[in-house]
py3Dmol code that shows the C-alpha trace and the ligand (Angstrom):
import py3Dmol

protein = """\
ATOM      1  CA  MET A   1     115.003  34.591 186.480  1.00  0.00           C
ATOM      2  CA  GLN A   2     114.015  30.939 186.562  1.00  0.00           C
ATOM      3  CA  LEU A   3     116.476  28.397 185.228  1.00  0.00           C
ATOM      4  CA  GLY A   4     114.844  26.089 182.703  1.00  0.00           C
ATOM      5  CA  ASN A   5     115.837  22.949 180.894  1.00  0.00           C
ATOM      6  CA  GLY A   6     115.348  24.343 177.378  1.00  0.00           C
ATOM      7  CA  ALA A   7     118.986  24.522 176.351  1.00  0.00           C
ATOM      8  CA  ARG A   8     119.989  27.597 174.367  1.00  0.00           C
ATOM      9  CA  THR A   9     123.227  26.290 173.018  1.00  0.00           C
ATOM     10  CA  ALA A  10     125.932  28.086 171.067  1.00  0.00           C
ATOM     11  CA  HIS A  11     126.605  25.271 168.672  1.00  0.00           C
ATOM     12  CA  PRO A  12     130.222  24.719 167.764  1.00  0.00           C
ATOM     13  CA  ALA A  13     129.861  23.067 164.386  1.00  0.00           C
ATOM     14  CA  HIS A  14     128.156  25.774 162.335  1.00  0.00           C
ATOM     15  CA  PRO A  15     128.853  29.197 163.672  1.00  0.00           C
ATOM     16  CA  SER A  16     127.398  31.084 160.735  1.00  0.00           C
ATOM     17  CA  HIS A  17     124.603  30.988 158.189  1.00  0.00           C
ATOM     18  CA  GLU A  18     126.881  29.700 155.460  1.00  0.00           C
ATOM     19  CA  PRO A  19     125.314  26.854 153.480  1.00  0.00           C
ATOM     20  CA  ASP A  20     126.300  23.289 154.116  1.00  0.00           C
ATOM     21  CA  GLU A  21     128.965  22.873 151.403  1.00  0.00           C
ATOM     22  CA  ARG A  22     128.830  19.082 151.182  1.00  0.00           C
ATOM     23  CA  LEU A  23     125.080  19.132 150.687  1.00  0.00           C
ATOM     24  CA  GLY A  24     125.494  21.802 147.997  1.00  0.00           C
ATOM     25  CA  ARG A  25     127.908  19.585 146.060  1.00  0.00           C
ATOM     26  CA  LEU A  26     125.607  16.585 146.450  1.00  0.00           C
ATOM     27  CA  LEU A  27     122.613  18.463 145.085  1.00  0.00           C
ATOM     28  CA  ARG A  28     124.597  19.951 142.207  1.00  0.00           C
ATOM     29  CA  ASP A  29     125.934  16.537 141.159  1.00  0.00           C
ATOM     30  CA  PHE A  30     122.647  14.666 141.429  1.00  0.00           C
ATOM     31  CA  THR A  31     120.597  17.287 139.635  1.00  0.00           C
ATOM     32  CA  ALA A  32     123.206  17.488 136.843  1.00  0.00           C
ATOM     33  CA  LEU A  33     123.169  13.708 136.416  1.00  0.00           C
ATOM     34  CA  ALA A  34     119.364  13.472 136.506  1.00  0.00           C
ATOM     35  CA  GLY A  35     119.090  16.178 133.821  1.00  0.00           C
ATOM     36  CA  GLN A  36     121.673  14.411 131.642  1.00  0.00           C
ATOM     37  CA  ILE A  37     120.106  10.970 131.971  1.00  0.00           C
ATOM     38  CA  CYS A  38     116.499  12.081 131.510  1.00  0.00           C
ATOM     39  CA  GLU A  39     117.325  14.860 129.024  1.00  0.00           C
ATOM     40  CA  THR A  40     115.214  17.422 130.823  1.00  0.00           C
ATOM     41  CA  PRO A  41     116.106  21.131 131.127  1.00  0.00           C
ATOM     42  CA  ILE A  42     114.828  21.479 134.695  1.00  0.00           C
ATOM     43  CA  VAL A  43     115.619  19.294 137.689  1.00  0.00           C
ATOM     44  CA  MET A  44     114.416  19.798 141.210  1.00  0.00           C
ATOM     45  CA  VAL A  45     114.865  18.168 144.592  1.00  0.00           C
ATOM     46  CA  SER A  46     112.073  18.561 147.139  1.00  0.00           C
ATOM     47  CA  GLN A  47     112.672  18.142 150.833  1.00  0.00           C
ATOM     48  CA  LEU A  48     109.276  17.129 152.176  1.00  0.00           C
ATOM     49  CA  HIS A  49     110.185  15.990 155.641  1.00  0.00           C
ATOM     50  CA  GLY A  50     113.295  16.262 157.844  1.00  0.00           C
ATOM     51  CA  HIS A  51     116.390  18.298 157.071  1.00  0.00           C
ATOM     52  CA  PHE A  52     118.849  17.458 154.330  1.00  0.00           C
ATOM     53  CA  ASP A  53     120.846  20.432 155.505  1.00  0.00           C
ATOM     54  CA  THR A  54     122.084  18.980 158.746  1.00  0.00           C
ATOM     55  CA  ARG A  55     123.347  22.237 160.206  1.00  0.00           C
ATOM     56  CA  PRO A  56     122.050  22.269 163.745  1.00  0.00           C
ATOM     57  CA  PRO A  57     119.822  25.282 164.331  1.00  0.00           C
ATOM     58  CA  LEU A  58     121.547  28.204 165.990  1.00  0.00           C
ATOM     59  CA  ALA A  59     119.755  29.999 168.778  1.00  0.00           C
ATOM     60  CA  SER A  60     119.683  33.045 166.504  1.00  0.00           C
ATOM     61  CA  ASP A  61     118.569  31.027 163.493  1.00  0.00           C
ATOM     62  CA  GLN A  62     114.882  31.827 163.834  1.00  0.00           C
ATOM     63  CA  PRO A  63     113.577  30.345 160.567  1.00  0.00           C
ATOM     64  CA  TYR A  64     115.222  27.010 161.350  1.00  0.00           C
ATOM     65  CA  ALA A  65     114.114  27.096 164.965  1.00  0.00           C
ATOM     66  CA  ALA A  66     110.559  27.733 163.795  1.00  0.00           C
ATOM     67  CA  GLY A  67     110.761  24.856 161.325  1.00  0.00           C
ATOM     68  CA  ILE A  68     110.122  27.138 158.351  1.00  0.00           C
ATOM     69  CA  PHE A  69     112.656  25.251 156.280  1.00  0.00           C
ATOM     70  CA  GLU A  70     111.177  21.852 157.099  1.00  0.00           C
ATOM     71  CA  ARG A  71     109.969  21.744 153.485  1.00  0.00           C
ATOM     72  CA  CYS A  72     112.070  23.245 150.746  1.00  0.00           C
ATOM     73  CA  GLN A  73     113.103  22.818 147.112  1.00  0.00           C
ATOM     74  CA  TRP A  74     116.365  23.125 145.222  1.00  0.00           C
ATOM     75  CA  TRP A  75     116.063  23.891 141.497  1.00  0.00           C
ATOM     76  CA  ARG A  76     118.484  23.556 138.614  1.00  0.00           C
ATOM     77  CA  PHE A  77     117.432  25.576 135.569  1.00  0.00           C
ATOM     78  CA  PRO A  78     118.883  25.473 132.021  1.00  0.00           C
ATOM     79  CA  GLY A  79     122.366  26.936 131.734  1.00  0.00           C
ATOM     80  CA  GLN A  80     122.878  27.020 135.503  1.00  0.00           C
ATOM     81  CA  SER A  81     125.636  25.142 137.261  1.00  0.00           C
ATOM     82  CA  GLU A  82     124.303  25.957 140.719  1.00  0.00           C
ATOM     83  CA  VAL A  83     121.109  24.864 142.408  1.00  0.00           C
ATOM     84  CA  VAL A  84     118.915  27.594 143.850  1.00  0.00           C
ATOM     85  CA  ARG A  85     116.646  27.229 146.823  1.00  0.00           C
ATOM     86  CA  SER A  86     113.120  28.352 146.074  1.00  0.00           C
ATOM     87  CA  ASN A  87     109.973  27.051 147.694  1.00  0.00           C
ATOM     88  CA  ASN A  88     107.721  27.004 144.687  1.00  0.00           C
ATOM     89  CA  ASP A  89     104.900  24.463 144.807  1.00  0.00           C
ATOM     90  CA  PHE A  90     104.842  21.231 146.756  1.00  0.00           C
ATOM     91  CA  SER A  91     101.478  19.887 145.534  1.00  0.00           C
ATOM     92  CA  LEU A  92     102.896  17.554 142.861  1.00  0.00           C
ATOM     93  CA  CYS A  93     105.698  16.206 145.064  1.00  0.00           C
ATOM     94  CA  GLU A  94     103.323  15.631 147.949  1.00  0.00           C
ATOM     95  CA  ALA A  95     100.973  13.720 145.651  1.00  0.00           C
ATOM     96  CA  ALA A  96     103.920  11.667 144.366  1.00  0.00           C
ATOM     97  CA  THR A  97     104.767  10.482 147.869  1.00  0.00           C
ATOM     98  CA  VAL A  98     101.261   9.254 148.709  1.00  0.00           C
ATOM     99  CA  THR A  99     101.021   6.881 145.763  1.00  0.00           C
ATOM    100  CA  SER A 100     102.421   3.384 146.174  1.00  0.00           C
ATOM    101  CA  ALA A 101     104.570   3.825 143.053  1.00  0.00           C
ATOM    102  CA  ALA A 102     108.276   4.649 143.491  1.00  0.00           C
ATOM    103  CA  LEU A 103     108.085   6.755 140.309  1.00  0.00           C
ATOM    104  CA  THR A 104     105.357   9.200 139.320  1.00  0.00           C
ATOM    105  CA  GLU A 105     105.224  10.491 135.746  1.00  0.00           C
ATOM    106  CA  ILE A 106     102.738  12.987 134.329  1.00  0.00           C
ATOM    107  CA  GLY A 107     103.265  13.523 130.592  1.00  0.00           C
ATOM    108  CA  ASP A 108     101.069  16.622 130.206  1.00  0.00           C
ATOM    109  CA  LEU A 109     100.250  18.599 133.324  1.00  0.00           C
ATOM    110  CA  GLY A 110      98.308  21.099 131.206  1.00  0.00           C
ATOM    111  CA  SER A 111      95.567  18.565 130.532  1.00  0.00           C
ATOM    112  CA  HIS A 112      95.758  16.795 133.914  1.00  0.00           C
ATOM    113  CA  ALA A 113      92.523  17.076 135.925  1.00  0.00           C
ATOM    114  CA  GLY A 114      94.330  17.387 139.273  1.00  0.00           C
ATOM    115  CA  PHE A 115      97.310  19.563 138.373  1.00  0.00           C
ATOM    116  CA  ALA A 116      96.445  21.789 135.379  1.00  0.00           C
ATOM    117  CA  GLY A 117      95.936  24.649 137.860  1.00  0.00           C
ATOM    118  CA  ALA A 118      99.006  23.920 140.035  1.00  0.00           C
ATOM    119  CA  PRO A 119     101.218  27.003 140.638  1.00  0.00           C
ATOM    120  CA  MET A 120     104.198  25.206 139.079  1.00  0.00           C
ATOM    121  CA  VAL A 121     102.157  24.829 135.837  1.00  0.00           C
ATOM    122  CA  THR A 122     100.302  28.135 135.642  1.00  0.00           C
ATOM    123  CA  GLY A 123     103.063  30.321 137.121  1.00  0.00           C
ATOM    124  CA  MET A 124     106.878  30.043 137.203  1.00  0.00           C
ATOM    125  CA  PRO A 125     108.571  27.934 135.931  1.00  0.00           C
ATOM    126  CA  GLY A 126     105.521  26.942 133.840  1.00  0.00           C
ATOM    127  CA  VAL A 127     106.207  23.207 133.465  1.00  0.00           C
ATOM    128  CA  ARG A 128     104.133  20.729 131.436  1.00  0.00           C
ATOM    129  CA  PHE A 129     106.035  17.523 132.143  1.00  0.00           C
ATOM    130  CA  TYR A 130     106.803  16.118 135.605  1.00  0.00           C
ATOM    131  CA  ALA A 131     108.452  12.878 136.771  1.00  0.00           C
ATOM    132  CA  ALA A 132     109.498  12.219 140.358  1.00  0.00           C
ATOM    133  CA  ALA A 133     111.301   9.407 142.154  1.00  0.00           C
ATOM    134  CA  ILE A 134     110.775   9.224 145.905  1.00  0.00           C
ATOM    135  CA  PHE A 135     113.611   8.735 148.375  1.00  0.00           C
ATOM    136  CA  GLY A 136     113.760   8.423 152.179  1.00  0.00           C
ATOM    137  CA  GLN A 137     111.042   7.304 154.547  1.00  0.00           C
ATOM    138  CA  PRO A 138     108.109   9.192 156.080  1.00  0.00           C
ATOM    139  CA  GLN A 139     109.176   7.876 159.489  1.00  0.00           C
ATOM    140  CA  GLY A 140     112.913   8.299 158.855  1.00  0.00           C
ATOM    141  CA  ASN A 141     115.227  11.307 159.159  1.00  0.00           C
ATOM    142  CA  PHE A 142     114.121  12.723 155.818  1.00  0.00           C
ATOM    143  CA  MET A 143     111.935  12.162 152.776  1.00  0.00           C
ATOM    144  CA  GLY A 144     111.862  13.882 149.416  1.00  0.00           C
ATOM    145  CA  THR A 145     111.584  13.613 145.648  1.00  0.00           C
ATOM    146  CA  LEU A 146     114.089  13.869 142.824  1.00  0.00           C
ATOM    147  CA  CYS A 147     112.133  15.467 139.972  1.00  0.00           C
ATOM    148  CA  VAL A 148     112.835  16.033 136.287  1.00  0.00           C
ATOM    149  CA  LEU A 149     110.699  18.647 134.527  1.00  0.00           C
ATOM    150  CA  ASP A 150     110.141  20.093 131.085  1.00  0.00           C
ATOM    151  CA  ARG A 151     108.222  23.049 129.711  1.00  0.00           C
ATOM    152  CA  ARG A 152     106.734  20.806 127.006  1.00  0.00           C
ATOM    153  CA  ALA A 153     104.593  17.634 127.265  1.00  0.00           C
ATOM    154  CA  ARG A 154     106.650  14.474 126.838  1.00  0.00           C
ATOM    155  CA  SER A 155     107.558  11.133 128.449  1.00  0.00           C
ATOM    156  CA  LEU A 156     110.633   9.307 129.731  1.00  0.00           C
ATOM    157  CA  LEU A 157     112.217   6.312 128.020  1.00  0.00           C
ATOM    158  CA  PRO A 158     112.311   3.061 130.057  1.00  0.00           C
ATOM    159  CA  GLY A 159     116.076   3.422 130.605  1.00  0.00           C
ATOM    160  CA  GLN A 160     115.585   7.010 131.815  1.00  0.00           C
ATOM    161  CA  ARG A 161     112.950   5.895 134.334  1.00  0.00           C
ATOM    162  CA  MET A 162     115.348   3.246 135.624  1.00  0.00           C
ATOM    163  CA  GLY A 163     118.144   5.861 135.760  1.00  0.00           C
ATOM    164  CA  LEU A 164     116.000   8.298 137.763  1.00  0.00           C
ATOM    165  CA  LEU A 165     115.018   5.582 140.249  1.00  0.00           C
ATOM    166  CA  THR A 166     118.644   4.517 140.668  1.00  0.00           C
ATOM    167  CA  LEU A 167     119.762   8.094 141.219  1.00  0.00           C
ATOM    168  CA  ALA A 168     117.051   8.648 143.839  1.00  0.00           C
ATOM    169  CA  ARG A 169     118.181   5.509 145.668  1.00  0.00           C
ATOM    170  CA  GLN A 170     121.798   6.689 145.585  1.00  0.00           C
ATOM    171  CA  LEU A 171     120.770  10.148 146.765  1.00  0.00           C
ATOM    172  CA  GLU A 172     118.969   8.554 149.711  1.00  0.00           C
ATOM    173  CA  GLU A 173     122.116   6.663 150.687  1.00  0.00           C
ATOM    174  CA  ARG A 174     124.330   9.712 150.351  1.00  0.00           C
ATOM    175  CA  LEU A 175     121.960  11.851 152.412  1.00  0.00           C
ATOM    176  CA  ALA A 176     121.810   9.178 155.124  1.00  0.00           C
ATOM    177  CA  LEU A 177     125.621   9.152 155.222  1.00  0.00           C
ATOM    178  CA  HIS A 178     125.664  12.938 155.250  1.00  0.00           C
ATOM    179  CA  HIS A 179     123.381  12.835 158.311  1.00  0.00           C
ATOM    180  CA  GLU A 180     125.581  10.351 160.140  1.00  0.00           C
ATOM    181  CA  VAL A 181     128.772  12.297 159.440  1.00  0.00           C
ATOM    182  CA  ALA A 182     127.132  15.540 160.559  1.00  0.00           C
ATOM    183  CA  GLN A 183     125.914  13.909 163.774  1.00  0.00           C
ATOM    184  CA  LEU A 184     129.357  12.515 164.524  1.00  0.00           C
ATOM    185  CA  GLN A 185     131.035  15.848 163.786  1.00  0.00           C
ATOM    186  CA  CYS A 186     128.555  17.458 166.101  1.00  0.00           C
ATOM    187  CA  GLN A 187     129.261  14.971 168.908  1.00  0.00           C
ATOM    188  CA  VAL A 188     133.012  15.381 168.532  1.00  0.00           C
ATOM    189  CA  LEU A 189     132.708  19.126 169.066  1.00  0.00           C
ATOM    190  CA  THR A 190     130.032  19.171 171.753  1.00  0.00           C
ATOM    191  CA  ASP A 191     130.458  18.954 175.511  1.00  0.00           C
ATOM    192  CA  ALA A 192     128.333  15.994 176.547  1.00  0.00           C
ATOM    193  CA  LEU A 193     127.184  17.494 179.858  1.00  0.00           C
ATOM    194  CA  THR A 194     126.259  21.048 178.901  1.00  0.00           C
ATOM    195  CA  GLY A 195     125.573  20.784 175.150  1.00  0.00           C
ATOM    196  CA  ILE A 196     127.828  23.758 174.325  1.00  0.00           C
ATOM    197  CA  GLY A 197     131.156  23.585 172.461  1.00  0.00           C
ATOM    198  CA  ASN A 198     133.901  21.503 174.039  1.00  0.00           C
ATOM    199  CA  ARG A 199     137.651  22.138 174.300  1.00  0.00           C
ATOM    200  CA  ARG A 200     138.266  20.783 170.798  1.00  0.00           C
ATOM    201  CA  ALA A 201     135.619  23.105 169.338  1.00  0.00           C
ATOM    202  CA  PHE A 202     137.134  25.992 171.291  1.00  0.00           C
ATOM    203  CA  ASP A 203     140.651  25.300 169.980  1.00  0.00           C
ATOM    204  CA  GLN A 204     139.365  25.119 166.399  1.00  0.00           C
ATOM    205  CA  ARG A 205     137.351  28.290 166.723  1.00  0.00           C
ATOM    206  CA  LEU A 206     140.107  30.242 168.420  1.00  0.00           C
ATOM    207  CA  GLY A 207     142.450  29.243 165.567  1.00  0.00           C
ATOM    208  CA  ASP A 208     139.879  30.404 162.991  1.00  0.00           C
ATOM    209  CA  GLU A 209     139.169  33.656 164.781  1.00  0.00           C
ATOM    210  CA  SER A 210     142.823  34.545 165.297  1.00  0.00           C
ATOM    211  CA  ALA A 211     143.418  33.982 161.568  1.00  0.00           C
ATOM    212  CA  ARG A 212     140.432  36.232 160.855  1.00  0.00           C
ATOM    213  CA  HIS A 213     141.806  38.819 163.297  1.00  0.00           C
ATOM    214  CA  GLN A 214     145.054  38.830 161.323  1.00  0.00           C
ATOM    215  CA  ARG A 215     143.223  39.326 158.024  1.00  0.00           C
ATOM    216  CA  SER A 216     140.567  41.800 159.080  1.00  0.00           C
ATOM    217  CA  ARG A 217     142.660  43.772 161.569  1.00  0.00           C
ATOM    218  CA  GLN A 218     139.756  43.823 164.003  1.00  0.00           C
ATOM    219  CA  PRO A 219     140.222  43.360 167.760  1.00  0.00           C
ATOM    220  CA  LEU A 220     139.615  39.880 169.169  1.00  0.00           C
ATOM    221  CA  SER A 221     138.643  39.340 172.810  1.00  0.00           C
ATOM    222  CA  LEU A 222     138.550  36.286 175.021  1.00  0.00           C
ATOM    223  CA  LEU A 223     136.879  35.671 178.375  1.00  0.00           C
ATOM    224  CA  MET A 224     138.196  32.864 180.581  1.00  0.00           C
ATOM    225  CA  ILE A 225     135.709  31.941 183.260  1.00  0.00           C
ATOM    226  CA  ASP A 226     136.046  29.851 186.397  1.00  0.00           C
ATOM    227  CA  VAL A 227     133.211  29.005 188.772  1.00  0.00           C
ATOM    228  CA  ASN A 228     134.039  30.202 192.285  1.00  0.00           C
ATOM    229  CA  PHE A 229     134.237  27.662 195.097  1.00  0.00           C
ATOM    230  CA  PHE A 230     132.845  24.914 192.933  1.00  0.00           C
ATOM    231  CA  LYS A 231     134.596  22.173 194.870  1.00  0.00           C
ATOM    232  CA  GLN A 232     132.718  23.330 197.982  1.00  0.00           C
ATOM    233  CA  TYR A 233     129.466  23.345 195.989  1.00  0.00           C
ATOM    234  CA  ASN A 234     130.022  19.754 194.894  1.00  0.00           C
ATOM    235  CA  ASP A 235     131.042  18.672 198.381  1.00  0.00           C
ATOM    236  CA  ALA A 236     128.024  20.337 199.984  1.00  0.00           C
ATOM    237  CA  HIS A 237     125.290  19.427 197.501  1.00  0.00           C
ATOM    238  CA  GLY A 238     126.614  16.396 195.665  1.00  0.00           C
ATOM    239  CA  HIS A 239     128.089  15.821 192.223  1.00  0.00           C
ATOM    240  CA  PRO A 240     124.684  15.550 190.428  1.00  0.00           C
ATOM    241  CA  ALA A 241     123.693  18.975 191.798  1.00  0.00           C
ATOM    242  CA  GLY A 242     127.087  20.240 190.605  1.00  0.00           C
ATOM    243  CA  ASP A 243     126.326  18.890 187.136  1.00  0.00           C
ATOM    244  CA  VAL A 244     122.984  20.715 187.067  1.00  0.00           C
ATOM    245  CA  ALA A 245     124.727  23.922 188.117  1.00  0.00           C
ATOM    246  CA  LEU A 246     127.256  23.577 185.260  1.00  0.00           C
ATOM    247  CA  ILE A 247     124.406  23.008 182.754  1.00  0.00           C
ATOM    248  CA  ASN A 248     122.596  26.097 184.025  1.00  0.00           C
ATOM    249  CA  ILE A 249     125.753  28.208 183.951  1.00  0.00           C
ATOM    250  CA  ALA A 250     126.366  27.166 180.322  1.00  0.00           C
ATOM    251  CA  GLN A 251     122.826  28.259 179.395  1.00  0.00           C
ATOM    252  CA  LEU A 252     123.109  31.540 181.259  1.00  0.00           C
ATOM    253  CA  LEU A 253     126.450  32.402 179.653  1.00  0.00           C
ATOM    254  CA  CYS A 254     124.837  32.339 176.209  1.00  0.00           C
ATOM    255  CA  ILE A 255     122.001  34.723 177.112  1.00  0.00           C
ATOM    256  CA  PRO A 256     123.689  38.124 177.017  1.00  0.00           C
ATOM    257  CA  LEU A 257     125.978  37.382 174.067  1.00  0.00           C
ATOM    258  CA  ARG A 258     125.869  38.106 170.328  1.00  0.00           C
ATOM    259  CA  GLY A 259     125.171  35.357 167.792  1.00  0.00           C
ATOM    260  CA  SER A 260     128.772  35.596 166.565  1.00  0.00           C
ATOM    261  CA  ASP A 261     130.254  35.010 170.043  1.00  0.00           C
ATOM    262  CA  PHE A 262     131.313  31.499 170.910  1.00  0.00           C
ATOM    263  CA  VAL A 263     130.850  29.799 174.281  1.00  0.00           C
ATOM    264  CA  ALA A 264     132.692  26.604 175.191  1.00  0.00           C
ATOM    265  CA  ARG A 265     133.343  24.486 178.244  1.00  0.00           C
ATOM    266  CA  TYR A 266     137.098  24.658 178.560  1.00  0.00           C
ATOM    267  CA  GLY A 267     137.179  21.803 181.058  1.00  0.00           C
ATOM    268  CA  GLY A 268     135.893  20.989 184.586  1.00  0.00           C
ATOM    269  CA  ASP A 269     134.382  24.165 186.010  1.00  0.00           C
ATOM    270  CA  GLU A 270     136.038  26.453 183.446  1.00  0.00           C
ATOM    271  CA  PHE A 271     134.343  28.088 180.467  1.00  0.00           C
ATOM    272  CA  ALA A 272     135.755  30.239 177.671  1.00  0.00           C
ATOM    273  CA  ILE A 273     134.046  32.767 175.428  1.00  0.00           C
ATOM    274  CA  ILE A 274     135.485  34.072 172.163  1.00  0.00           C
ATOM    275  CA  LEU A 275     134.276  37.560 171.221  1.00  0.00           C
ATOM    276  CA  PRO A 276     135.214  38.275 167.590  1.00  0.00           C
ATOM    277  CA  GLU A 277     135.572  41.894 166.477  1.00  0.00           C
ATOM    278  CA  THR A 278     135.252  43.078 170.060  1.00  0.00           C
ATOM    279  CA  PRO A 279     137.509  45.696 171.663  1.00  0.00           C
ATOM    280  CA  GLU A 280     138.477  45.625 175.335  1.00  0.00           C
ATOM    281  CA  GLY A 281     135.583  47.881 176.356  1.00  0.00           C
ATOM    282  CA  GLY A 282     133.060  45.593 174.658  1.00  0.00           C
ATOM    283  CA  ALA A 283     134.565  42.552 176.368  1.00  0.00           C
ATOM    284  CA  HIS A 284     134.244  44.260 179.776  1.00  0.00           C
ATOM    285  CA  LEU A 285     130.604  45.037 178.976  1.00  0.00           C
ATOM    286  CA  ALA A 286     129.965  41.395 178.011  1.00  0.00           C
ATOM    287  CA  ALA A 287     131.590  40.201 181.257  1.00  0.00           C
ATOM    288  CA  GLU A 288     129.499  42.635 183.284  1.00  0.00           C
ATOM    289  CA  ARG A 289     126.331  41.405 181.571  1.00  0.00           C
ATOM    290  CA  ILE A 290     127.294  37.810 182.405  1.00  0.00           C
ATOM    291  CA  HIS A 291     127.832  38.675 186.087  1.00  0.00           C
ATOM    292  CA  GLU A 292     124.444  40.406 186.083  1.00  0.00           C
ATOM    293  CA  THR A 293     122.696  37.469 184.387  1.00  0.00           C
ATOM    294  CA  LEU A 294     124.048  35.114 187.052  1.00  0.00           C
ATOM    295  CA  ARG A 295     123.093  37.515 189.855  1.00  0.00           C
ATOM    296  CA  ASN A 296     119.516  37.637 188.537  1.00  0.00           C
ATOM    297  CA  ALA A 297     119.201  33.857 188.225  1.00  0.00           C
ATOM    298  CA  SER A 298     117.554  31.858 190.971  1.00  0.00           C
ATOM    299  CA  TRP A 299     119.792  29.146 192.361  1.00  0.00           C
ATOM    300  CA  PRO A 300     118.508  26.207 194.408  1.00  0.00           C
ATOM    301  CA  HIS A 301     121.550  26.185 196.753  1.00  0.00           C
ATOM    302  CA  GLY A 302     122.579  29.816 196.995  1.00  0.00           C
ATOM    303  CA  GLU A 303     124.143  32.165 194.480  1.00  0.00           C
ATOM    304  CA  ILE A 304     126.899  31.001 192.148  1.00  0.00           C
ATOM    305  CA  THR A 305     129.519  33.532 191.121  1.00  0.00           C
ATOM    306  CA  LEU A 306     132.203  33.518 188.455  1.00  0.00           C
ATOM    307  CA  SER A 307     135.729  34.790 188.071  1.00  0.00           C
ATOM    308  CA  ILE A 308     136.102  36.235 184.597  1.00  0.00           C
ATOM    309  CA  GLY A 309     139.447  37.083 183.039  1.00  0.00           C
ATOM    310  CA  ILE A 310     139.438  39.362 179.998  1.00  0.00           C
ATOM    311  CA  ALA A 311     142.069  39.704 177.283  1.00  0.00           C
ATOM    312  CA  THR A 312     142.055  41.461 173.921  1.00  0.00           C
ATOM    313  CA  LEU A 313     144.295  41.257 170.870  1.00  0.00           C
ATOM    314  CA  MET A 314     144.373  44.715 169.337  1.00  0.00           C
ATOM    315  CA  PRO A 315     144.226  45.161 165.541  1.00  0.00           C
ATOM    316  CA  GLU A 316     147.888  46.197 165.376  1.00  0.00           C
ATOM    317  CA  GLU A 317     149.085  43.147 167.343  1.00  0.00           C
ATOM    318  CA  ILE A 318     150.313  40.026 165.607  1.00  0.00           C
ATOM    319  CA  SER A 319     147.628  37.407 165.961  1.00  0.00           C
ATOM    320  CA  ASP A 320     148.692  34.915 168.596  1.00  0.00           C
ATOM    321  CA  ALA A 321     145.995  32.687 170.066  1.00  0.00           C
ATOM    322  CA  GLN A 322     148.340  31.312 172.750  1.00  0.00           C
ATOM    323  CA  LEU A 323     149.216  34.806 173.938  1.00  0.00           C
ATOM    324  CA  LEU A 324     145.525  35.722 174.138  1.00  0.00           C
ATOM    325  CA  LEU A 325     144.805  32.556 176.095  1.00  0.00           C
ATOM    326  CA  GLN A 326     147.678  33.191 178.530  1.00  0.00           C
ATOM    327  CA  ARG A 327     146.575  36.778 179.131  1.00  0.00           C
ATOM    328  CA  ALA A 328     142.953  35.807 179.737  1.00  0.00           C
ATOM    329  CA  ASP A 329     144.004  32.994 182.072  1.00  0.00           C
ATOM    330  CA  GLN A 330     146.258  35.317 184.025  1.00  0.00           C
ATOM    331  CA  ALA A 331     143.497  37.931 184.258  1.00  0.00           C
ATOM    332  CA  MET A 332     141.115  35.272 185.529  1.00  0.00           C
ATOM    333  CA  TYR A 333     143.500  34.259 188.340  1.00  0.00           C
ATOM    334  CA  THR A 334     144.067  37.912 189.237  1.00  0.00           C
ATOM    335  CA  PHE A 335     140.279  38.371 189.419  1.00  0.00           C
ATOM    336  CA  LYS A 336     139.974  35.244 191.597  1.00  0.00           C
ATOM    337  CA  ARG A 337     142.608  36.466 194.064  1.00  0.00           C
ATOM    338  CA  HIS A 338     140.427  39.524 194.664  1.00  0.00           C
ATOM    339  CA  CYS A 339     137.216  37.553 195.153  1.00  0.00           C
TER     340      CYS A 339
END
"""
ligand_1 = """\
32
GTP
N 129.686 18.193 189.316
C 130.775 18.325 188.543
N 131.908 18.825 189.068
C 132.974 18.956 188.297
C 132.950 18.587 186.954
N 134.169 18.841 186.429
C 134.924 19.350 187.430
N 134.211 19.413 188.550
C 134.631 19.857 189.880
O 134.971 21.218 189.871
C 135.770 21.463 191.032
C 136.846 22.435 190.679
O 137.530 22.689 191.838
P 138.714 23.707 191.925
O 139.485 23.718 190.664
O 139.450 23.430 193.187
O 138.029 25.092 191.994
P 137.038 25.768 193.019
O 136.541 24.879 194.101
O 135.991 26.404 192.186
O 137.947 26.829 193.690
P 138.310 28.237 193.102
O 138.514 28.039 191.622
O 139.541 28.671 193.779
O 137.137 29.127 193.354
C 136.307 20.101 191.489
O 135.665 19.754 192.708
C 135.879 19.165 190.382
O 135.567 17.873 190.863
C 131.728 18.050 186.414
O 131.606 17.704 185.243
N 130.680 17.951 187.258
"""
view = py3Dmol.view(width=600, height=400)
view.addModel(protein, "pdb")
view.setStyle({"model": 0}, {"cartoon": {"style": "trace"}})
view.addModel(ligand_1, "xyz")
view.setStyle({"model": 1}, {"stick": {}})
view.zoomTo()
view.show()
């Protein structure tokens, strides 16, 4: 196996496919306000470039990794308090962003030469009126449109146009802030050298998982990992070569694991892996797969081996993250003594 640079990271910030809650609230509030101000039954936000949802892609998150969600739409329909994601028809929003006007308004799509046949007009939701205010920049982190729609032909009042433009500007600022906060959160939880979760992320996740263990009464396993003779490796090949080895080890650790497992750099040459809902036997299998992955890797300065300590909290045990940590640490040192 050749070690590459393409990092396959187990990202600490968003361990699941749950939606980004803050973005959800933002979209709900802005679509509600736009509908109120413009008195339209349907409101929609189009993401035309970049990601509003700042969840970093997970290795297992194929649609994100493939960029499928690069463009998407969130709709608010009459009587709904939630926005729903549905990629309907981008032709109108795309056209709105190529004009020089900040606001595009088409009173009757049904008699419009360019858009009478657009899917949004002829199919669901069958709209006749469309107005869109652009936000973001084509060269920036994101660009999109805040759109108000109606199933009948109509127009906006001057104050409503101004209101829509103001809302789009505010949405742009909030999304930019949302991006910055997400980036900072990500940095705070990421190990700068290897790109996987850091000690802080590990502590948070272990707390979450031990609470889940208590609720679900499922076993919870932990692997504590130490690189063998790493001081010698550094001394023999230099600190930069040691850094590269740590980066490669972090990548390799992620390969044989499940998407729900969590890999972190615990500190120095130590790594930790949380295995939710995994009994002792499963944890031993995971450790064996890790040893095998490292054995099959090609190393520039001779093989690197690991000492792996395994501990499991059984369903009937009281959840105690510290106890789990102590047991795994102890098991790791026992393993090392036999190396
Ligand atoms: N290159 C590099 N080395 C690091 C980093 N963090 C810690 N180390 C080194 O990791 C080594 C850890 O050494 P020890 O704790 O003695 O462990 P060891 O040499 O692996 O010995 P055993 O654990 O008994 O196998 C030290 O030489 C640290 O300087 C890092 O970010 N980069």
